[in-house]
C-alpha atoms as one frame of an Amber mdcrd trajectory, in Angstrom:
protein
  74.525  30.890 239.113  74.452  27.802 236.192  75.684  24.155 236.387  77.992
  23.082 232.881  78.405  19.800 232.260  81.588  17.758 230.811  81.465  14.773
 228.765  85.066  13.543 228.160  84.224  11.907 224.762  87.607  11.075 223.740
  87.660   7.403 223.538  88.762   5.087 221.295  86.160   2.047 221.574  88.912
  -0.412 220.790  87.336  -3.258 223.462  83.731  -1.909 221.820  85.224  -3.002
 218.097  84.120   0.166 215.998  85.711   1.711 213.367  84.340   4.918 215.039
  85.741   6.837 218.326  82.935   4.903 221.210  81.227   8.297 221.898  79.810
   7.877 217.749  78.863   4.397 217.599  75.303   4.591 217.509  72.574   3.092
 219.610  69.075   3.268 217.802  70.206   5.094 214.889  71.709   8.171 217.336
  74.977   8.142 218.397  75.717   7.870 221.764  77.336  11.051 222.010  73.849
  12.613 221.197  72.011  10.393 223.463  73.483  10.618 226.467  73.919  14.957
 225.968  70.065  14.994 225.510  69.828  13.354 228.406  71.587  15.474 230.056
  70.243  18.060 229.213  66.606  16.416 229.406  67.369  16.918 233.569  66.441
  20.371 232.961  69.377  20.855 236.217  72.355  21.241 233.319  71.820  24.513
 231.684  74.847  23.951 229.381  77.382  21.223 227.594  81.049  20.857 227.305
  82.010  18.183 225.249  85.904  16.669 224.503  85.741  15.217 221.782  89.157
  13.523 219.611  90.370  16.491 217.399  89.342  14.839 214.114  85.868  14.766
 215.457  85.048  18.063 216.277  83.353  18.953 213.534  81.797  16.120 213.303
  80.825  16.623 217.197  79.490  20.350 216.368  77.313  18.948 213.722  75.093
  16.117 215.096  74.582  19.142 218.203  74.258  22.035 216.518  71.219  23.968
 218.019  71.881  23.055 221.826  73.479  25.026 224.576  76.949  22.457 223.710
  80.504  23.601 223.347  82.971  21.239 221.207  86.466  21.390 221.863  89.006
  18.664 221.055  89.720  17.478 224.162  93.528  16.103 225.562  95.781  12.806
 225.333  93.645  11.140 227.813  90.456  11.447 229.576  92.156  13.873 232.922
  93.754  16.200 229.769  90.729  16.031 228.746  88.409  16.747 231.721  91.490
  19.762 232.198  90.799  21.176 228.475  87.447  21.412 229.246  87.533  23.141
 233.394  90.178  25.261 231.035  87.366  26.671 228.566  84.342  27.028 231.415
  84.082  30.514 231.697  86.042  31.838 228.593  84.416  30.272 225.565  82.733
  32.615 223.440  79.582  32.244 221.856  79.685  30.486 218.261  76.970  32.458
 215.903  77.379  29.552 213.733  77.606  26.186 215.460  74.861  27.414 217.602
  77.333  27.076 220.663  77.085  29.178 224.038  79.171  31.182 226.346  80.171
  27.951 229.051  79.822  30.804 231.772  77.259  32.554 231.562  75.413  34.327
 228.634  76.210  37.997 230.193  79.887  37.711 230.127  80.984  33.730 230.802
  82.478  34.597 234.160  83.848  31.752 236.215  82.274  32.852 239.278  79.030
  32.077 237.563  79.594  28.297 237.326  78.317  26.989 240.800  78.480  23.271
 239.753  80.130  20.924 237.236  78.995  17.867 236.133  81.556  15.161 234.574
  79.923  12.829 232.639  80.951   9.547 230.382  80.120   9.818 226.634  79.591
   6.093 227.127  76.157   6.055 229.304  73.747   7.253 227.251  70.769   5.841
 229.186  71.906   7.616 232.395  68.246   8.492 233.314  67.738  12.571 233.319
  66.346  11.820 237.015  69.738  10.746 238.505  71.675  13.677 236.861  68.786
  16.279 239.052  69.408  14.459 241.963  73.195  14.323 241.538  72.834  18.336
 241.604  70.369  18.613 244.156  73.214  17.223 246.204  76.087  19.530 245.418
  74.019  22.280 245.758  72.628  21.083 249.623  76.439  21.551 250.615  77.927
  18.323 249.276  81.192  19.228 247.710  81.678  16.446 245.641  78.976  13.444
 244.825  78.712  10.022 243.092  76.107   7.731 242.258  76.843   4.836 243.699
  75.389   0.651 243.428  75.907  -1.591 245.538  77.463  -5.039 244.833  75.656
  -7.923 243.509  78.708 -10.721 243.298  80.476 -11.333 245.796  84.450 -10.373
 245.876  87.929 -11.845 245.757  91.264 -10.388 245.886  93.144 -12.139 243.540
  96.975 -11.997 242.832  98.949 -11.992 238.972  98.763 -16.215 239.104  94.697
 -16.681 240.133  95.502 -17.173 243.352  92.764 -15.901 245.835  94.039 -14.220
 248.455  91.012 -13.332 250.292  87.110 -12.712 250.611  85.930  -8.956 250.699
  83.180  -7.407 252.634  80.959  -6.704 249.719  78.726  -4.642 251.541  80.956
  -1.628 252.456  81.836  -1.721 249.307  79.977   0.143 245.822  80.514   0.715
 242.132  80.474   4.214 241.188  78.658   5.682 238.102  78.237   9.504 236.553
  77.511  11.684 236.247  79.964  13.144 239.061  79.105  16.202 240.672  80.717
  18.800 242.215  81.369  22.493 243.211  83.071  24.290 241.140  85.961  25.541
 243.122  86.301  22.423 244.359  87.225  20.473 241.188  89.555  23.023 239.747
  91.711  22.383 243.378  91.296  18.680 242.022  92.542  18.752 238.605  95.558
  22.204 239.757  96.716  19.212 242.616  96.278  16.013 240.457  99.574  14.795
 239.208  98.534  11.658 237.458  96.101  10.275 234.973  92.467   9.570 236.747
  89.888   7.498 235.431  87.307   8.104 239.032  87.049  12.346 238.818  85.746
  11.706 242.634  89.083   9.830 243.379  90.965  13.110 242.198  88.597  15.048
 245.581  89.324  12.853 247.572  93.088  12.857 247.487  92.691  16.703 248.797
  90.634  15.371 251.752  87.089  16.593 250.761  84.395  14.580 251.399  82.630
  12.562 248.841  79.102  12.063 249.008  77.024   9.307 247.302  73.204   9.158
 246.514  71.657   5.768 245.007  72.930   5.010 241.373  70.567   3.404 238.439
  70.615   0.055 236.974  70.025   2.049 233.324  73.340   4.306 233.721  75.869
   1.673 232.747  79.037   1.943 230.698  78.951   0.678 227.364  82.383  -0.710
 226.919  82.055  -3.956 225.549  79.749  -5.746 222.239  77.888  -7.122 225.031
  77.042  -3.472 226.698  76.246  -2.348 223.099  73.568  -5.123 222.481  72.179
  -4.785 226.635  71.803  -1.250 225.570  69.906  -1.741 221.946  67.267  -4.333
 224.037  66.523  -1.892 226.893  66.129   0.872 223.921  64.073  -0.511 222.661
  61.652  -1.823 225.683  61.689   2.094 226.206  60.865   2.812 222.674  57.989
   0.589 221.916
């Protein structure tokens, strides 16, 4: 049995103000995509990674990730379609002898039945601790069909209409901010995507729609998503502190 991590990396980076897709923006001199993939592999619980990159960046991604147990393929029009493309690839991607890529199922033939756990992880979470990935996988293998890292909210949450009028205050004690990697039983995630009829930003939400339970594990502050220039500046600062 093996663990495959899917990394959708086709985001445009418009809010980041970048000239290249967000996953290829440099963080401390290294593209975020490389840091994210290496963080997954450093957890020692991920056997291989499938990256869904923009079609015009597939060659670049393969060069950046050469020598790692990684398969790079062209993603879809949105995040949901990119993950769906990666799920279809699990178990049938053959080894690329020149690019250093390995089969997405197993070295012995890539049969889908040999993959028991699939992670879905945002390429724009480059500082996610390997220990968080390991905790998610452990929770899935303990019997939970879907697992998400989650953090309690620090701020008060208001319900506001389109005109900016407050209509109520929501009890934040029952709310959580959800991160990635999100972990799933492979069969459950395949069924969730087969049943999905619209795009989604949260894979666990598709599993919830099946009526399957979703379990949480404690998230980590460093697993934040780099979306804006402020986020990138914060990530640069944290990285310098790590390496100083």
